[in-house]
N, C-alpha and C positions, 0 to 999 in steps of 0.2 A: 571486524573479524570475530567469529565465534570463539569464545574463550571459556565456556562452561565446561567444567570437568566431566559432567555427565552427558555431554554432546555425543550422541551415538551415530553409527552409520546410517540408521534410519532418519535421524535428524538431518544429517548431511545430505541425504537424498532429497528430502523435502526442501531443504535450502536451495539445492541446485535446481529443482523443479520450479520453485517460485521465481527464480531469476532466469529461467529458460536457457541455462548454460548448455552449450553445444560442445565445448572442448575443455579438457582438464590438463593443466601442467602439473605433473607429479614430480615434486622437488625433493632432493636430498642435499643438505649442506655438506660439502666436503671439508677437508681439514683447512683449506685456504679460505673457506667461507663462500666459495663459488657454488651456484645452484646447478646441480647435476640432476639427471633423471630422464623422464620420457614425457612426450605430449601425446595424448590419445583422445579419440572421440568419447563423448559422454557415455554412450552405450557400452563401449568396451571397458571403460573405467568401472562402471557399475557391475559388469559381469566378471571382471578379472582382478578384483582386489587381491593384493599379494603378488604383484609383479616382481620380476627378477632383473637384477643387473649385476655385472661382475663386481666381486669384492674389491678388486684392485682400483676401482673408481675412488675409493677412500685412501688410496696409497699413492697418489700422484703429486708431483710438484706443481707449483703455480704455472709452469711451462708445459705441463702435461707429460712429463717424463717420470721414470721410476728409478729407484736405487737399483744398481746392478748386482752388487756383491755383498750387501749388508746382511750378515747372518741373522741378527736379531729381527730385522724386518721380515725375513722369510720364515721365521718361526711364528710370526703372527699372520702374515698374508700368504695364502697358499700359492705354491709355484704352479699349481694346475689351473689357475685362473677360474676358480669356482664362483658360482653365483651366491648372492645373498638375497633374501626375500625382503621386499619393501612393503610396509603396511602403513596406510594413511592414518594420520592423527586427525580425526574429525574436528577437533577444537581449533585447527589451524586453517580451515577452509576460508578462502576470501576471493574476491574478484580480481581480475587482471584489468585495471582501469584503462590501460593504453591499448588493449586489444580491439580490433575492428568489430569482431563478432563476440557475443557474450561468452567469456571464458573465465574459468576459475583456476586458482592455484592452491595446492595443498601440500604440506610438508609431510614427509614419510619418515618413519623410523626403520632402521636396518636390523634384520635378524639373520642369525645362522639357520641352517636347515633344522637344527634341533629345537628351534623356538626361542633361543636365548638372544638377547640384544648383542649386536656387534659392538664389542667393548671399545674399539678405537674410533667409532663414529662420534662426531662432536656432540650430538644430542645425548648420546649414551654417557659420555664423560660428565656432562653437566648433571644428568639424572643421578649418576653415581654419587656425586658430591651432595646433591640435595637429599639423597636417601640417608647419608650420614647425619645430616642435620635433623631430619625427621625422626631418626632413631633416638635422638636425645630430646625430642619435644620442641625443637627449634624450627623457626620458619624465617629464612632470610628474605629481605626485600631489596630490590635494586632500582635505582633511577639513573639511566645513562644520559650523558650529554656528549653528542658526537659532533666533531668539526669536519668540514670538508671544503674543498676549493671548487669554484666554478672557473673553467678556462675556455678559451676559444677552441674550436675544433683543431685537432693537431694530428693528422694521419701519419706524420713522419716522426718516428721516435728519436731521430737524431737532432731534431729541432727543439729548442727550449719552449716551454709552455708560456702562453700569454693570457692576460686577463681578457674576458669576453667583452664585447661591446654592448652597453646598456641602451636604454630608451633614448638617452641624450645623444647617441651616436658616437660616444667616446668610450674608450676602455679605461677601467679604473687603474690608476697608477700609484696612488698614495694609500696609506693605511687609514682606515675609517672605522675604528672600533666603535661599536654601538651606534653607528650612524643610521638613522632612519632613512635619510635621503639615499644613501648608498644601497640600502636594501630595496628601496622603491625603484631603483634603476632596472630591477629584474622582476617587477610586479607580475607580468604575465606568467613567468615560470613559477613563482611562489604561489600564485593563485591555483595553478594546476597541482602543485605539490600538496597544498592544503586540501584541495578537493579529493585527490587520490588518497591522502591519509584518512580523510573522513570516510570515504567509501570502504577502505580496508580496515578501519577501526584500529589505527596504529598508536593511538594514545599519545600523539605529539602535544607538546605544550607550547613553549615559546621559541621564536626564531630570532636570532640576532646576527649582526655583522661582527665577525671576530677581528683580530688585529690585522691579519694579512690582506693584501689587495685581492679581492674576490673570495675571501675566506668567510664562510658562514658557519654558524653553530645552531644545532637543533636540540632542544631539551625535550625529554620524554617525561611522562608521569611515572610515579612509583608503581612497581608491580612485582609479581612473582617472577623469579629469575628465568625459568624456562619460557614462560609466555613473553617476557621482555626480550629474550634472545631471539625468539621467532619474529617478533615485531621489528627488531633492528635488522635482522636478516632480510626481511621483506622491504624495509625502508631503503636499504642500500641499493637493492635491485630496482626499486621504484624510482629512486632519485636519478639514477643513471639514465633510465628510460625517459623521464620527464625532461632532463637536460638535453638529451638528443633531439627531442621534439622541438626544442627552442634553439637548435643549432649550436649547442654548447656541450662540453664535457663536464661531468661532476666526478671528482676523484677523492678517494679516501686514502691515497698515499700518505704516509707519515710526513714526508718532506718532498713535495712535488716541485717547489720553487726554491732555488738556492738562496735567494736574498729575503725570503719571507719566513715567518714562523711555521713550525710544523703543526700537524693536526693531531689532536688527542681524542681519546674516548674516556672522559672522566666518569667514574662510576661512584655514585653515592650509594652506600650500603648500610643496612642495619639488620638486626636480628630480633625477632619477636617470639613470643610463645605461640604455640600452634593455633590457639584461638584468636591470635592477633590482637589481644587486649592489652598486652604489656610489652613495651620496648625493653629488651634485656640490657640495653646499653645505659639505662637509667635506674637508679635506686628509687624506692617509694618516696623519698624526700626530694627527688629531683636531681641529686648529685650523680656524677658519672659512676657507673658500676664497675666491678672488677672485670666483668665480661667485656665492657668497652675497652678497658686498658689491655686485656689479654688479646683482643682482636687486633689492636694496633701492634702489640708485641709480635703477633704471628705474621703480620704484614712486614714488619721490619726484619724479622728473622728469615722469612722464606721467599719474599718477592725477588731478591737478587737471583735466586736459583730458578725463578719462574719466568725470567725475562724473555726467554725464547718463545714463550707462548703469547706474550702481550706486546712484544716487539719482534715480529716473526720474520722480517726480511732484512737484507743488508741495508736497504733504504731507511728502515726504522731507526737505526742508530744515528742517522744524520740529524734527527730531531732532538736526541738526548745529548745536547752539548751545553757547555757553560754559557752563561749570560744570554739565555733565551727564556721563553716562557715555560719551558719544559724542565721537570726536576732531574737532578743528577744523583740524588741520594735517597735514603730511606728515612729521613728525618720526618717528624710530624709536628704540627703546631695548630693553634687555634686561629682560624680565619687567616691562614698564611698560605698564599698561593705559590710560594717559592719552594715548598717542601713536597715530598712525594705523597704524603698522607695528610690532608687538610681536614680539620674539624670545623665546619661552618657554624655560625651562631644559629641556635635552634632551641625551641622549647624542649623540655625533658622528654616528652613522648615522641618528639621528632629527632632526637639526637642520632647522628649518623656520621660516617667517616667517608671522605671522598678520596678515592685512589686516583691520583693524577699522573701516574706513571704510564698507563696503558695508551697505546697508539690507536688512531682511527683505523689503521690497517689490520687490526687484530680481528680474528674470528670471534664474534660476540659470544658464542657458546663456550669457547675455550677461555676467553677473557673472564667471563662470569665465573666459570668453574674454578679457575686457578686463584682468583682473588678471594673467593669464598673458601677455597681449600686452605689458603694461608691463614685466613681468619679463624677457620675451624681448628686448625692445628694450634693456633695461639690460645684459643679458648679451652681446648682439651688438655693442652700441656701447661697451661697457666703461665704463659710467657709474659713477663713484665716488660713494658716498653721503656725506652730511654726517656729522659725528661723532654718535654716539648721544647721546640726551638723557638726562641723569641725574636730573632732577627732573620736575615735572609739566608736561605739555604744555598744560594748560588756560589758563594765564596768558599764553601767547604769542599772537602775531597770527594771524588767520585766514589760512590758505594754501589753502583750498578755496573753490570758488564758494558763494555764499550764497543762490542761487536758481536756478530752472530756466533762465530766459533767459540768465543769465551762463554757466551750464554748457553750454548749447547753443552759444553763441558760441565757447567754448573748444574744444568738440568739433569743430565745423566747421573751425576754424583749424589743427588739429593734423594736419599732412600725414602724419606717421609712423603715427599710429593709423589714418588713412584707408587707408594702404597695407596694414597688417597685417590690419585687420578687413574691409576691402573698401569701395571708393568708393560703390557703389550701396547697400550696407547703411547707411552713415552718412547718405546722402541721404534714404533712406526713413525711417529712424529719427528723424532730426532734424525732418523735415517732420511726422511724426505727433506728436511732442512739442510742436512749435510750435502745432499745432491744439489739442492738449489744453490748453495754457496759455491760448490764446485763449478756449476754452470756460470755463475757470475764471474768467477776468477778467470774464465776463458775470454772475457770481453776486455778490450783495451779502451780506456777512457780518453776523451779529448785532453784532459789534464796531463796524462802521461805522454801523449804525443806532443803537446805544447812544450812541456818543461823538461822532458827527458830525451826526446828524439835527437837533438843536436847539442845537448849540454852535458851529457855524462859519458 
């Protein structure tokens, strides 16, 4: 995938000509991380850059509905259903490997009619945070590790998910963490995934089998946050397509299987000077710097209020429970996987902090934006962290919201996050999540019918 900052529209045209592309998928990541937009012939794309779609596309729930009465929502999104202008980012042009005819996909930024960025678009929110870093001469770097499950096809949402059948003809039923043989069960799928990733230049690194039956982890290389968010956005879309080709589903739900561990998106993050020559988390003598400690302090102080962005659905909180692989608090520690913020062993120039709180279901743009926002506030407000935890964090009290309504209350109440991420973005996002929770509360679960129907 082209990633040069100076990649122009002329460069993009040459790139399309070299590959004889006949069709363009014009994509906009919405607040849920779903790809919205239009598909058009190459000639029309060349002639009509700056296409339009309704602004309300960025104000939908995951079910495609809209808040009906939220006043703050309608102060941001026009009641007249006006258009926004989409402009392609040439640096994101890449092929669509699963297409029958040569097709490309390109991510677009969203603009108002006056030429300003739509402030509640996910890419705009991340750009806003990165601009704050740049103003101080700082350059953050991100390395994501994302977990997902492979499952058998399941067209009936009332039926529980099952592991897919591998080349042995048997479905995986036991936990096979780091098993090479378990990964090899799905070699044809993973060969396609690596081929697709190479063609799209997604900078993937290692693939491992995680703890759960059918649970896989994919590590990426370190990169600039906006570029990495674009790659992860493409990766999720690509993975679902590749799995379908092999008669499977791939899901990034935080907790798709009741008896298996949840799926996380661990983010390794560091901050460098703009020249990229010095890791600000380390002093010249190699010791941890004050910025390193302030960044952790910011995560501890603000991540509880940010949980609605990194655990965005009711299902997300099924992952964040005691005695699992997921953290339940904001403790930090050295090489400690039981806490929210882990500091892996690393050379001074590679010193970084791993945020283990974020779910695989989070929108990558928003997840990157909010974890960097918390660290930024820590660095600028000089927030000292608590002492590192030496033992397990699982026996301690909950320090994170335990459900979406609580998370939304904390998000709305945190003025500092509203300032850094944008007032209108918080209003739109929170209204959408309120609507999703309302829709969820209209559904009666099997547990309720089993245990309440004849017993209460």
